[in-house]
LUMDREN-903764 format. One line per 10 residues: their letters; for each residue y, z, x of C-alpha. Coordinates in nm, 2 decimals, decimal comma, padded with zeros to 4 digits. Layout:
<rs>
A = Y Z X ~ ...
</rs>
This chain:
<rs>
XXXXXXXXXX = 00,01 00,00 00,01 ~ 00,22 00,05 00,26 ~ 00,20 -00,29 00,41 ~ 00,26 -00,44 00,11 ~ 00,59 -00,22 00,08 ~ 00,68 -00,30 00,40 ~ 00,62 -00,63 00,33 ~ 00,82 -00,68 00,05 ~ 01,12 -00,48 00,19 ~ 01,11 -00,74 00,51
XXXXXXXXXX = 01,14 -00,99 00,27 ~ 01,41 -00,85 00,07 ~ 01,62 -00,79 00,40 ~ 01,50 -01,18 00,54 ~ 01,73 -01,28 00,19 ~ 02,04 -01,13 00,34 ~ 02,02 -01,25 00,71 ~ 01,80 -01,56 00,61 ~ 01,60 -01,51 00,88 ~ 01,29 -01,33 00,95
XXXXXXXXXX = 01,11 -01,24 01,23 ~ 00,71 -01,12 01,22 ~ 00,57 -00,89 01,47 ~ 00,84 -01,01 01,72 ~ 01,23 -00,87 01,74 ~ 01,37 -01,18 01,68 ~ 01,39 -01,55 01,56 ~ 01,34 -01,85 01,79 ~ 01,66 -02,06 01,73 ~ 01,66 -02,18 01,38
XXXXXXXXXX = 01,41 -02,10 01,21 ~ 01,38 -01,95 00,88 ~ 01,04 -01,74 00,91 ~ 00,86 -01,70 01,23 ~ 00,59 -01,54 01,39 ~ 00,47 -01,37 01,74 ~ 00,33 -01,57 01,99 ~ 00,00 -01,55 02,13 ~ -00,16 -01,39 01,78 ~ -00,47 -01,46 01,63
XXXXXXXXXX = -00,31 -01,46 01,23 ~ -00,20 -01,72 01,05 ~ -00,03 -01,78 00,72 ~ -00,30 -01,83 00,42 ~ -00,20 -02,11 00,19 ~ -00,29 -02,03 -00,17 ~ -00,60 -02,14 -00,33 ~ -00,53 -02,32 -00,67 ~ -00,79 -02,41 -00,95 ~ -00,52 -02,67 -01,11
XXXXXXXXXX = -00,27 -02,88 -00,88 ~ 00,08 -02,80 -01,00 ~ 00,22 -03,12 -01,14 ~ 00,61 -03,00 -01,07 ~ 00,52 -02,92 -00,70 ~ 00,79 -03,02 -00,43 ~ 00,74 -03,25 -00,16 ~ 00,58 -03,07 00,15 ~ 00,41 -02,84 -00,11 ~ 00,07 -02,69 00,08
XXXXXXXXXX = -00,21 -02,57 -00,09 ~ -00,61 -02,54 -00,06 ~ -00,80 -02,74 -00,41 ~ -01,03 -02,46 -00,56 ~ -01,26 -02,78 -00,71 ~ -01,30 -02,99 -00,38 ~ -01,25 -02,71 -00,15 ~ -00,97 -02,95 00,05 ~ -00,63 -02,85 00,19 ~ -00,38 -03,07 00,07
XXXXXXXXXX = -00,01 -03,15 00,12 ~ 00,24 -03,29 -00,18 ~ 00,40 -03,65 -00,01 ~ 00,56 -03,82 -00,27 ~ 00,37 -03,81 -00,57 ~ 00,05 -03,82 -00,42 ~ -00,16 -03,50 -00,27 ~ -00,21 -03,58 00,11 ~ -00,54 -03,44 00,22 ~ -00,55 -03,25 00,54
XXXXXXXXXX = -00,88 -03,16 00,60 ~ -01,23 -03,26 00,45 ~ -01,43 -03,04 00,19 ~ -01,47 -02,71 00,31 ~ -01,63 -02,37 00,15 ~ -01,46 -02,10 -00,02 ~ -01,79 -01,90 00,01 ~ -01,72 -01,51 00,02 ~ -01,33 -01,55 -00,08 ~ -01,26 -01,32 -00,29
XXXXXXXXXX = -01,02 -01,44 -00,61 ~ -00,75 -01,22 -00,79 ~ -00,90 -01,20 -01,17 ~ -00,58 -01,00 -01,32 ~ -00,35 -01,20 -01,54 ~ -00,07 -01,42 -01,38 ~ 00,30 -01,20 -01,41 ~ 00,52 -01,47 -01,63 ~ 00,83 -01,56 -01,48 ~ 00,99 -01,57 -01,15
XXXXXXXXXX = 00,75 -01,39 -00,95 ~ 00,84 -01,55 -00,61 ~ 00,98 -01,47 -00,31 ~ 01,30 -01,69 -00,20 ~ 01,43 -01,71 00,15 ~ 01,69 -01,89 00,28 ~ 01,90 -01,91 -00,04 ~ 01,96 -01,65 -00,35 ~ 01,84 -01,95 -00,63 ~ 01,59 -02,22 -00,62
XXXXXXXXXX = 01,41 -02,52 -00,85 ~ 01,17 -02,55 -00,64 ~ 00,84 -02,40 -00,79 ~ 00,61 -02,17 -00,59 ~ 00,51 -01,82 -00,44 ~ 00,72 -01,85 -00,11 ~ 00,97 -02,11 -00,10 ~ 01,21 -02,13 00,17 ~ 01,51 -02,32 00,11 ~ 01,72 -02,42 00,38
XXXXXXXXXX = 01,93 -02,77 00,46 ~ 01,91 -02,60 00,88 ~ 01,63 -02,36 00,90 ~ 01,25 -02,42 00,88 ~ 00,92 -02,22 00,91 ~ 00,77 -02,18 01,21 ~ 00,39 -02,17 01,19 ~ 00,19 -01,84 01,35 ~ 00,14 -01,97 01,74 ~ -00,23 -01,94 01,82
XXXXXXXXXX = -00,43 -02,10 02,11 ~ -00,75 -02,26 02,09 ~ -00,75 -02,11 01,69 ~ -01,11 -02,26 01,66 ~ -01,22 -02,01 01,97 ~ -01,00 -01,76 01,92 ~ -00,99 -01,66 01,54 ~ -01,34 -01,51 01,50 ~ -01,30 -01,45 01,14 ~ -01,05 -01,73 01,02
XXXXXXXXXX = -01,01 -01,74 00,64 ~ -01,00 -02,07 00,39 ~ -00,68 -02,20 00,38 ~ -00,54 -02,10 00,74 ~ -00,28 -02,26 00,91 ~ -00,13 -02,19 01,23 ~ 00,00 -02,39 01,50 ~ -00,24 -02,47 01,81 ~ -00,02 -02,41 02,14 ~ -00,29 -02,58 02,31
XXXXXXXXXX = -00,33 -02,87 02,17 ~ 00,02 -02,88 02,00 ~ -00,08 -02,94 01,69 ~ -00,09 -02,79 01,30 ~ -00,39 -02,62 01,24 ~ -00,56 -02,58 00,90 ~ -00,89 -02,41 00,83 ~ -01,11 -02,53 00,53 ~ -01,39 -02,25 00,51 ~ -01,62 -02,48 00,76
XXXXXX = -01,42 -02,63 01,03 ~ -01,07 -02,66 01,17 ~ -00,88 -02,97 01,15 ~ -00,56 -03,06 01,35 ~ -00,25 -03,25 01,29 ~ 00,00 -03,39 01,53
</rs>
């Protein structure tokens, strides 16, 4: 519970400063959200049952039906992985809270749908930096995303294997 309260507090403070550093003293450059170097922790993308019809371009998620990580590009969902596995994933079975239940960083409002929306004209997400995630992340979770500092690529885990994108 303490971790949840700490994370919520950090995100609320981030709305004021517009930049958040996770497990490090400050953000590198113009990042909106930045993570410590040499971690083995990545970002977990949502695993959704239905692809959102109103998703903004650049939306990242894992499709529960075909078990593929995807990104919204123009009007299509582009696959970022082969079909993976969601075996062992524990899903929240509680009813979803209606309304604007999301975190917006970089702006006080947004029209973009999403749980975590980074809204900025001059700042971006800096992915967690992991050297060789296929070797160093011992128990990756389906939908995990990070930046591989060795291959200098974006890495996504589909539940079975890592896929790398330049």
